[in-house]
C-alpha positions in Angstrom: -7.6 -4.8 -19.3 -4.4 -3.3 -18.0 -4.3 -4.2 -14.5 -6.6 -6.0 -11.5 -6.1 -4.6 -8.1 -6.8 -6.9 -5.0 -7.6 -5.8 -1.5 -7.5 -8.5 1.4 -10.0 -8.5 4.0 -7.0 -8.5 7.1 -8.6 -6.2 9.9 -5.9 -3.3 10.2 -3.4 -4.5 8.3 -2.6 -4.6 4.2 -2.0 -6.6 1.2 -2.8 -5.6 -1.6 -2.0 -7.5 -4.9 -1.5 -6.3 -8.8 -1.7 -8.0 -11.6 -0.8 -6.6 -14.8 -1.2 -6.8 -18.3 1.9 -8.6 -19.0 1.7 -11.0 -16.6 3.8 -9.6 -13.6 2.4 -9.9 -10.1 3.2 -7.3 -7.3 2.2 -7.6 -3.6 1.8 -4.0 -1.8 2.7 -5.1 1.9 1.9 -8.6 3.3 0.5 -9.2 6.6 -0.9 -12.7 8.1 -2.2 -11.8 11.5 -5.4 -14.3 11.2 -5.9 -16.7 13.8 -6.8 -19.9 12.5 -7.9 -21.2 15.9 -10.7 -18.6 16.4 -13.8 -19.8 13.9 -15.2 -15.9 14.6 -11.9 -14.5 13.2 -13.0 -13.4 9.5 -10.1 -12.3 8.2 -8.9 -14.4 4.9 -6.6 -17.1 5.1 -4.1 -15.1 3.3 -1.1 -17.6 2.8 -3.6 -20.2 0.7 -5.3 -16.9 -1.0 -2.0 -15.7 -2.6 -0.5 -19.4 -3.1 -3.9 -20.4 -4.7 -3.7 -17.5 -7.3 -0.2 -18.4 -7.9 -1.0 -21.8 -8.7 -3.4 -20.9 -11.4 -0.6 -18.5 -12.6 2.1 -21.5 -12.6 4.6 -19.5 -11.0 6.1 -19.5 -7.2 7.1 -15.8 -7.2 6.4 -12.4 -7.4 8.0 -9.7 -9.9 7.6 -6.7 -6.8 7.1 -7.3 -3.0 7.0 -3.3 -1.6 7.0 -3.3 2.5 5.7 0.3 2.7 7.2 0.0 6.5 8.0 -2.6 9.2 4.8 -2.5 11.4 3.5 -5.7 12.3 0.5 -4.7 10.2 2.5 -4.6 7.0 5.0 -7.3 7.3 3.6 -10.1 9.8 4.4 -13.7 9.0 6.9 -12.7 6.3 9.3 -15.1 7.4 6.8 -18.0 6.9 5.7 -17.2 3.6 8.7 -16.1 1.3 11.8 -17.5 0.5 14.7 -15.3 1.5 18.2 -15.2 0.4 20.0 -14.4 3.6 19.4 -17.5 5.7 18.8 -21.5 4.7 15.9 -21.4 7.1 14.2 -19.0 5.1 14.2 -21.5 2.0 12.3 -24.7 1.0 9.8 -26.4 -1.3 6.2 -24.1 -0.8 8.1 -20.9 -0.2 7.6 -17.9 -2.2 10.2 -15.9 -4.2 10.7 -12.2 -4.8 12.2 -11.0 -7.5 12.8 -7.9 -6.2 12.1 -6.6 -3.0 11.0 -2.6 -2.4 12.0 -1.0 1.3 12.4 2.7 2.5 15.4 3.5 3.6 14.1 3.5 7.2 13.8 -0.6 6.8 17.7 -0.7 6.2 18.6 1.3 9.3 16.2 0.5 12.2 18.2 -0.7 14.8 16.4 -3.1 17.5 14.0 -4.5 15.3 12.1 -7.7 16.1 9.9 -10.6 14.8 9.0 -10.2 10.9 10.3 -6.6 10.8 14.1 -7.9 11.7 13.3 -10.5 9.0 12.5 -8.4 6.2 15.4 -5.8 7.5 17.8 -8.6 7.0 16.6 -9.6 3.9 16.6 -6.0 2.7 20.4 -5.9 4.0 21.5 -8.6 2.2 20.3 -7.8 -0.6 21.8 -4.5 -0.6 25.3 -5.2 0.2 25.1 -8.0 -2.9 24.0 -5.3 -5.0 20.7 -7.0 -6.6 17.1 -7.7 -5.8 16.3 -4.6 -4.0 15.1 -1.5 -4.3 15.5 1.4 -1.3 13.9 4.5 -1.4 15.5 8.0 -0.4 19.0 8.3 0.5 19.5 10.2 3.8 22.7 10.6 5.1 22.6 7.4 7.2 22.6 5.4 4.6 25.7 6.4 2.8 27.1 5.8 6.5 25.1 2.5 7.0 26.9 1.3 3.3 30.5 2.8 4.7 30.4 0.3 7.6 29.6 -2.5 5.0 32.7 -1.6 2.7 30.4 -0.1 0.2 29.7 3.4 -1.1 26.4 5.2 -2.0 27.8 5.7 -5.5 28.3 1.9 -6.1 24.4 1.2 -4.7 23.0 4.4 -6.4 21.2 2.4 -9.4 19.2 0.8 -6.3 18.0 4.0 -4.6 14.8 5.9 -5.6 14.3 9.0 -4.5 10.8 11.0 -3.6 9.9 12.6 -7.0 11.2 10.2 -9.1 9.7 7.0 -11.2 10.8 3.5 -10.6 13.1 2.1 -12.6 11.9 -1.2 -14.8 8.1 0.3 -15.3 6.8 2.2 -17.8 3.4 3.3 -19.0 4.0 2.4 -22.5 6.0 -0.6 -22.0 4.5 -4.2 -21.3 3.4 -3.2 -18.0 1.4 -0.1 -18.9 2.2 1.2 -15.9 4.4 3.6 -13.8 5.2 4.3 -10.0 6.0 7.9 -9.3 7.3 8.1 -5.6 5.9 10.6 -3.1 7.7 9.6 0.2 9.8 8.9 2.0 12.3 12.2 2.3 15.7 11.5 2.6 16.0 15.1 4.4 13.1 14.3 6.6 15.1 11.0 8.1 17.9 13.3 8.5 16.5 16.0 10.6 14.5 13.8 12.8 17.5 11.6 13.8 15.4 8.5 14.3 13.1 6.0 12.4 9.5 7.2 12.2 8.1 4.1 10.6 4.8 5.4 9.3 6.1 8.8 8.7 9.2 7.3 7.1 7.3 4.6 4.5 6.3 4.4 0.8 3.7 6.2 -0.7 3.4 6.3 -4.4 1.0 7.3 -7.3 0.6 4.5 -10.2 -0.5 5.3 -13.3 -1.9 2.5 -15.5 -2.2 3.4 -19.4 -4.7 1.4 -21.6 -6.5 2.7 -24.5 -4.9 6.5 -24.7 -6.7 6.7 -20.9 -4.3 6.8 -17.8 -6.1 5.9 -14.5 -3.9 6.9 -11.3 -4.1 5.0 -7.9 -2.5 7.0 -4.5 -1.1 4.5 -2.2 -0.6 6.4 1.2 0.5 3.4 3.8 0.0 5.0 7.5 1.5 8.5 7.0 -0.7 11.3 9.1 -2.3 14.7 7.7 1.4 16.6 8.5 3.1 13.9 6.2 0.1 14.9 3.9 0.7 18.4 3.9 4.4 18.0 3.1 3.9 15.6 0.2 1.3 18.6 -1.1 3.2 21.4 -0.6 6.4 19.6 -2.3 4.8 18.3 -4.9 2.9 21.9 -6.0 6.1 23.6 -5.2 7.9 21.5 -8.3 4.2 22.2 -10.3 3.6 18.4 -10.6 -0.3 18.6 -9.4 -1.0 15.9 -11.9 1.3 13.1 -10.0 -1.4 13.4 -7.3 -4.4 12.7 -9.2 -6.2 9.8 -8.3 -9.1 7.3 -9.3 -8.2 5.1 -6.5 -7.2 5.8 -3.0 -5.6 3.6 -0.5 -7.0 5.2 2.3 -3.8 6.1 4.9 -3.3 4.4 8.1 -6.3 2.3 8.3 -9.2 5.1 8.2 -7.3 7.1 11.2 -8.7 10.7 11.9 -4.8 11.3 12.3 -4.2 11.4 8.3 -7.1 13.9 7.7 -6.5 16.6 10.6 -5.4 16.9 14.2 -8.8 16.3 16.3 -10.9 14.2 15.5 -14.1 15.9 15.8 -17.5 14.8 16.9 -19.1 13.2 14.0 -16.8 14.1 11.0 -13.0 14.8 11.0 -12.3 18.2 9.7 -9.7 18.4 6.9 -6.2 20.3 7.1 -5.9 22.7 3.5 -3.6 20.3 2.2 -5.7 17.1 3.1 -8.9 18.5 1.7 -6.9 19.8 -1.6 -6.0 16.0 -2.0 -9.0 14.5 -1.3 -11.8 16.7 -2.5 -9.8 18.3 -5.6 -7.6 15.7 -6.8 -10.2 12.6 -6.6 -11.7 12.3 -9.9 -15.5 11.7 -10.4 -16.6 8.3 -9.5 -13.4 7.3 -7.8 -12.6 4.4 -5.5 -12.0 5.1 -1.6 -10.7 1.8 0.1 -10.0 1.5 3.9 -8.2 -1.5 4.5 -9.4 -1.5 8.1 -11.8 -3.4 10.6 -15.3 -2.4 9.9 -16.3 1.6 10.9 -17.4 1.9 14.5 -20.8 2.8 15.3 -21.7 5.8 16.9 -22.0 5.5 20.6 -20.2 1.8 20.7 -17.5 0.7 22.4 -15.3 0.6 19.5 -16.1 4.4 18.4 -14.0 5.3 22.1 -10.7 3.0 20.8 -7.4 5.3 20.1 -7.0 3.1 17.5 -8.3 3.3 14.0 -10.5 3.0 12.4 -12.5 6.3 13.1 -15.9 6.5 12.6 -15.3 10.7 12.1 -12.5 10.0 9.3 -15.2 7.3 7.6 -17.6 10.2 7.6 -15.5 12.5 5.7 -14.3 10.1 3.2 -17.9 9.2 2.8 -18.5 12.7 2.1 -15.8 13.1 -0.2 -17.4 10.2 -2.2 -20.6 11.1 -2.6 -19.5 14.6 -4.0 -17.7 12.8 -6.5 -20.4 9.8 -7.1 -17.5 7.9 -6.1 -17.3 4.7 -3.6 -16.1 4.5 -0.1 -15.7 0.5 0.9 -13.8 -0.8 3.6 -12.3 -4.7 3.3 -13.9 -6.0 6.8 -17.5 -5.0 5.4 -17.1 -5.9 1.8 -19.4 -7.7 0.8 -20.2 -7.9 4.1 -19.5 -7.5 7.7 -20.7 -11.6 8.3 -18.5 -12.9 5.1 -15.7 -10.1 3.6 -14.1 -11.1 0.6 -11.2 -9.5 -1.3 -12.4 -6.3 -3.3 -11.0 -6.3 -6.3 -10.6 -3.5 -8.4 -10.3 -3.8 -12.6 -8.5 -1.0 -14.7 -9.0 -0.8 -18.1 -9.7 1.7 -21.1 -12.9 3.1 -19.6 -11.1 3.3 -16.1 -11.3 1.7 -12.7 -14.1 -0.5 -12.1 -15.3 -2.2 -8.9 -15.8 -5.9 -8.8 -17.3 -7.6 -5.4 -18.2 -10.9 -4.8 -21.7 -11.6 -3.9 -21.8 -12.9 -0.1 -25.0 -14.2 -0.5 -24.0 -15.9 -4.0 -20.6 -16.8 -2.9 -17.4 -16.9 -4.8 -18.4 -17.9 -8.4 -20.7 -14.5 -8.6 -19.7 -11.2 -9.3 -21.2 -7.9 -8.8 -19.5 -5.0 -10.8 -20.3 -1.3 -11.1 -20.7 0.3 -14.4 -17.1 1.0 -15.6 -16.4 5.1 -15.5 -17.0 6.4 -19.2 -15.2 9.7 -20.6 
């Protein structure tokens, strides 16, 4: 087995754990937004879930923690959970260490942050000043200017920066991890053109490739970008003749199943995709793929939730469901899996036959595992 991907039920929030073949562990976002005093809050106890897994592995650290962007639903509670180098108050027994922190350049450059976003920003800035334990994605002009204000040069920190169109150093399909990461976003030029930080559109989007037994399995992690940013990724990737970098067997649906990640109009029953979104979803997804919406349950037509401006949107869900049906694939929602009454972490195993969906049975409890057949060929 090359890797296991675990998607945690957190409502409209993200935390995905990747366990690699060589024992490395990676987190993609961390959002502890559960209300422990609310008996009706079905979101998982994220700190306990993660610490239990780490105890079983006899470690107190992650090799990589990637914050795709600094919205609360991607970094809430970070100051309580992690050991952070920049201030003693974020250190002490029981805190979880981070060997390498991954952030978009926007997380360094944004001013006016509050709460968890500010804490992550300060940690990222500290590590970049120190010159270790950090990877920054994209190099807009403002990053050079920021470094110069710190008495540093962009050249002195270039080894810590990865641009869109590059793979991340330290991981290789042919190394012990059997995995590599290709960065699609953020674009440095986009931040230069806009002049201000747009957390969602300047977030980290990447393709993970897992190699096992000569077979490559692909996962696309789409963060919270909208359709126009997806369009730009597709256009840029095609221009460079790298369509393979947008293949996928696992698709982390963008922005908690918002229609705005498909097209400009919600639609009555199903969102109509832009040309480039349609190509990405309908052409690049391989047979028997797995699509996951890290979100609340899908709204029922005519319900109060159906009119909510916030995702998930029923019309977007209907589009993704149709895509999955055409490819004999699966569409899953974290807060519906295995049931709305008892959501539990959704696991995907990657092996020599591809990606296999593993689900904990709500009826039988945590010890019972239901698995879809592995995809052959």
